[in-house]
C-alpha positions in Angstrom: -0.5 -7.8 -5.2 -2.4 -5.5 -2.8 -0.6 -2.4 -1.6 -0.7 -3.4 2.1 0.9 -6.8 1.3 3.6 -5.0 -0.7 4.3 -2.6 2.2 4.8 -5.5 4.6 6.9 -7.5 2.2 9.2 -4.5 1.7 9.5 -4.1 5.5 7.9 -0.6 5.5 5.1 -1.4 7.9 4.2 -4.4 10.1 1.1 -6.5 9.9 -0.2 -4.9 13.0 0.3 -1.4 11.5 -1.6 -2.5 8.4 -4.4 -3.8 10.6 -4.6 -0.4 12.4 -4.7 1.4 9.0 -7.4 -0.9 7.7 -9.5 -0.6 10.8 -9.3 3.2 10.6 -10.3 3.0 7.0 -13.2 0.7 7.7 -14.7 2.5 10.7 -13.6 6.2 10.7 -12.1 7.2 7.4 -14.2 5.5 4.8 -13.4 8.0 2.0 -9.6 7.9 2.6 -7.2 5.6 0.8 -5.1 3.3 2.9 -1.8 4.9 1.9 -3.1 8.3 2.9 -4.1 7.0 6.3 -0.8 5.2 7.0 1.0 8.5 6.1 -1.3 10.6 8.3 -0.7 8.4 11.4 3.0 8.3 10.9 3.5 4.6 9.9 4.7 5.5 6.4 6.5 8.3 4.6 5.4 9.8 1.4 8.7 8.8 -0.3 8.3 5.2 0.7 4.7 5.2 -0.4 5.6 6.6 -3.8 8.2 3.8 -4.2 5.6 1.2 -3.5 3.2 2.7 -6.0 6.0 2.7 -8.6 6.7 -1.0 -7.9 2.9 -1.8 -8.1 2.8 -0.1 -11.5 5.7 -2.2 -12.7 4.0 -5.4 -11.6 0.8 -4.4 -13.5 2.9 -3.6 -16.6 4.6 -7.0 -16.4 1.3 -8.8 -15.9 -0.1 -7.1 -19.1 3.0 -8.2 -21.1 2.7 -11.8 -19.9 -1.0 -11.8 -20.9 -0.1 -10.8 -24.5 2.4 -13.7 -24.9 
């Protein structure tokens, strides 16, 4: 699952906030990661972002385990 979708699902940002972050990334901050942008503009805390990254890594590990079965 993409990071933006996870942030919305966990109630950390709204869809509108995600769209703002994506627009900034696309047009003004092309070399910046989405999480970094959302933190910079105050939509997300570093702690919340770290939590989501941890959850994303767990999902990847689970997918790898399922592929091996």
